[in-house]
N, C-alpha and C positions, 0 to 999 in steps of 0.2 A: 474584272475590277481589281484594283490594287489591293494586295493582302492587308496592308496597314489600314486602308480605308474600311475594308470589311470588318476588321477587328474593332475599329473605333465605333462603327455602326452597331455591332453586336453588343458592345459594352453599354452604349446608350439605350439599346432595347432592354437589356437586363435591368439597368437602373430604373427604367420606367416601370417594369414589372414589379420591382421591389417597392417602389413608391406606391403603386396601386395596392399591393398587398398590405402595406402599413395602414391603409385607409379602410379596413374592414369595419362593418357595423358592430354595435354593442352586442354582447352575447345575450342569450334569451333571458337569463336571470336578471341582468341589468335592465333589459327592456321591460320585463314583467314588473319589476319594482317601480320603475318610472310610471308605467301605465297604472299601477295600483295607486300611486301617489296622486295622479291626475283624477282617478275615480273618487278617491277619498275626498279630495279637495272639492270636486263638484258635488258630492253627496253631502258634505258638511257646510258648504258655503250658505250662509243665511240661516242655518239650523240653530235653534235655541230651545230652551225649556220655557214653556209658557206659564206653567203653574205647578206647584208642589205643596201638598198639605200632609199634616199628621193629625189623625183623629182616633178617638177610642182607645188610646193606649192605657195600659194598666200594668202594675207590677205587684205580684203576690208570691210569697214563698220562694223568692229567687227566680221566678219565671216572669219574663217580660213579653207582652203581646200587644199587637195593635196593627194599624194600617193607615191608609190615606189615599189620596188621588194624585194624578200627574197628567200633564199635557205638554205637547211639544209643537213647534212651529215648522212649517214647510221649509225645506224638503224632508225634514226628519219625520219619521212615522213610528218611532219606537223610543224606548228609554233604557239607559243603563243606570242601575241603582247601586250605590255602596251604602252598607249599613255599618255604623261605627258605635262602639261603646267606650266611653272615656278615651276617645282618640284612636282606638285600635279597630281595624276592620274585622267584623265578625260575620259578614255575609255579603253576597252580591246577587243581583238578579237582572235579567234582560227581558223586556216585555214589548210585544208588538201592540200598537194602539188600535182603537176602533176607527170608524169612519171619520171621527172628529179629532183623530190623532191624540187620543187621551185614554186613560184607563185607571184602574185601582191597583194598589199593592198591599200586601200584608206581610207580617214578619213576627216570628216568636223566637225566644232565646231563653235557655233554662239555667244559666250559670252566673247570674248577677249576684255578687257577694253582698252580704248584709252589713249594716253598720256604717255605711258611707254614702255620700252624695254622688250620684252617677249622672252622666249626660249621654243620652241616646241621640244619634244624629243620622239623618238620611240625606245623601247627596244624589242628585239626578243630573245625568248628562244626556244630550240628544243623541239619537242613533238613527240610522237608516237601514232597514232590512229589505233587500231587493227581492223580486219575485222568485229568483233562483236560489234564495237562501243566503246570499252574501250579506255580511254584516259590516257596517261602517260606523264605528264608534267615534264620536267627535269630542274628545276631551279638551281640545283647544277652544271649544265654544264656551267654556266656562260653566260650572254647575250652578244649580240652585240648591240650597240646603235648608233643612228645617231641623230643629232640635227639641228635645223634651227632657227636662230634669226631674229626677226622682230619687228617693231614698228607700232603702229596704231595711225595715226594722229587724234587728236581731232579737232572739229570745234572751231573756235575762235569767239569772240563776242565783241561788244562795248556796253556801257551802260551809259546813262546820264539822269539827272533829272532836271527839272525847276519847280518853284512854283510861285503861285500867292496867293492872300489873302485867298482863300478857298481850293485850291487843290495843289497836287504835280503831275506833269505829267512826266512819265518816258518813254524813248524810247530805244529800243535795236536793234542791227543789228547782223547778223551772216554770216560767210563765212567758207570755208575750210571743213575739215572732209571728209565725203563721199558725200557732196553736198546737195542741197535743193530738195524740199521745206523745209524750216526751220520752226520750231515751237517755240513759246515762252511759258515758264512756269514761273508763278509768285507765290510769297509767301509774305504774310503780317504778321508782328508781331507788335502788339500794346502793349506798356508798360505804364501804368498809374502811376502817383505819389502815388496813394492810394495803389499800390501793385497789382492791377488787371492786368492781361495779357490776350491777345487774339491772336490766330493764325488762319490764313486762307490760305489754299494751301497745297501742290502745285496744281495749276490749270492752264489750258490752256486759253490763251487770246491773242489778237493781239499784235504785236511787240511794239505798243505804247498804254499806258494805264494811266488813271487819277485816283488819290486816294484822298479821302476827308481828309483834314488836314488843319484846320484853322490856319493861321499864327498868331503867338504871336506879339502884338504891345504894348510893355510896355510903360507906366504903365497902359494902359487901358485894354489890353487883355494879360493875362499871360498864358504861356504854362503850361499844367498839365500832360504832357506825351510825348512819342516819338513814331514815326511810322518808322519801318524799312522795306524797300521794297527790295526784293531779286528777281533776274532775272537769268534764265538759258535758253540758246539757244540750241535746239536739232535738229540734222540734219536728213536727210531722212531715215537713218538706225538706228536712236535712240541713236547715240552717242551724248554726251552732253559736252558743253563748261563749263569751271569753273564758279561757282556761283559768281555773282557780286551784291553788295548791296549798298543802300543809306539810311541814317537815317535823319529824320527831326523832329524838335520839333513842337508839335501841341497843340492846345486847343481843347480837345474832348468834 
């Protein structure tokens, strides 16, 4: 065979091999992702939340507790729940349903602040849990949601101070909230004319407490700073009344 013809044939053959090599199938990761997408689509198609309820909820002493029921429609057999307080997610749960594709849920939370209106909300999304344990959450199917509004009463307090030549004596009382026994928390802030400042607290002490603060008696004794005394009453469940303060001029 003519050498030039052989060379031309060889170049055609190599070109064909290169074209074949460019047509390799997707790698395993791409194939798995596509396969998973097909599985999720099949598992979620037609899925929806059939029902969601809140019942028996209560709030006391900063603790929120309650529950409800849920149900989903075929092919879903489970539910994904988001729990929110004032718009922030504070918990999640995933539950497999019974033979009727339904179940109950419960939730508790122990850090609801007092003195404000709160909104607790539960959102439910359909899920499918396969026999091998694979889970397919269907956020695109749209959740059902239910909410419950509540307020948590804070304790209230009174606060007053009297002074003599050497000391300031302050007394606080407390009531309301989740009840007693009540505790007193104190904070001291000294501010000297020289610019020096000192802080002590917050610390626990009795509801009535005396503080060293020599009274100024011009022109013989002049004040050279101030003492600010702050008081907070705390109820049996740790809820606190608003801070109350008293400031006195002192000779340190």
